[in-house]
C-alpha positions as CSV (number, residue, x, y, z in Angstrom):
1,M,14.3,20.4,0.0
2,E,17.2,18.6,1.7
3,R,15.0,17.5,4.6
4,R,12.3,16.1,2.3
5,I,14.9,14.1,0.4
6,T,16.2,12.7,3.7
7,K,12.7,11.7,4.8
8,I,12.1,10.0,1.4
9,A,15.4,8.1,1.8
10,Q,14.4,7.0,5.3
11,K,11.1,5.7,4.1
12,E,12.7,3.8,1.1
13,K,15.2,2.2,3.5
14,L,12.2,0.9,5.5
15,G,10.4,-0.2,2.4
16,E,7.5,2.2,2.9
17,P,5.8,3.7,-0.1
18,T,6.5,7.4,-0.7
19,I,4.5,9.9,-2.6
20,V,6.5,12.2,-4.9
21,N,4.9,14.6,-7.3
22,G,1.5,13.1,-6.6
23,E,2.6,9.5,-7.5
24,M,3.3,6.6,-5.2
25,E,6.7,5.1,-5.4
26,A,8.0,2.1,-3.4
27,G,11.7,2.8,-3.7
28,K,11.7,1.3,-7.2
29,A,12.5,2.6,-10.6
30,P,9.7,4.7,-12.1
31,K,7.3,2.7,-14.2
32,E,5.6,3.8,-17.3
33,K,2.0,4.9,-16.9
34,I,-0.6,2.3,-17.8
35,T,-2.9,3.6,-20.4
36,D,-5.0,0.4,-21.0
37,P,-8.2,0.7,-18.9
38,A,-8.6,-3.1,-18.7
39,K,-5.2,-3.5,-17.1
40,L,-6.0,-0.7,-14.6
41,R,-9.3,-2.4,-13.7
42,E,-7.4,-5.7,-13.3
43,K,-4.9,-4.0,-10.9
44,I,-7.8,-2.4,-8.9
45,E,-9.5,-5.8,-8.6
46,K,-6.3,-7.4,-7.3
47,I,-6.0,-4.6,-4.7
48,D,-9.6,-4.9,-3.7
49,A,-9.2,-8.7,-3.3
50,K,-6.2,-8.1,-1.0
51,I,-8.1,-5.5,1.0
52,D,-11.1,-7.9,1.4
53,S,-8.7,-10.6,2.6
54,L,-7.1,-8.3,5.1
55,K,-10.5,-7.2,6.4
56,A,-11.5,-10.8,6.9
57,K,-8.3,-11.5,8.9
58,R,-8.9,-8.3,10.9
59,E,-12.4,-9.5,11.8
60,V,-11.1,-12.8,13.1
61,L,-8.5,-11.1,15.2
62,V,-11.0,-8.6,16.6
63,K,-13.3,-11.5,17.6
64,Q,-10.4,-13.3,19.3
65,L,-9.5,-10.1,21.1
66,Y,-13.1,-9.6,22.4
67,E,-13.2,-13.3,23.5
68,L,-9.9,-12.9,25.4
69,E,-11.0,-9.6,27.0
70,A,-14.4,-11.0,28.1
């Protein structure tokens, strides 16, 4: 148990998210569970938008890499 707590403390120090009891925490105080489906959908949409943006940036970087390696 002590080792797990140490690993969690290290991740929190680095700002990495940790999973405790099946829930993700980012070194912040626990939040209340959201019970409104509309709010959950909104959060999912925001996350999906961020993912799409990152995928687009990744594509640009991969193209640049291929051009440099060619």
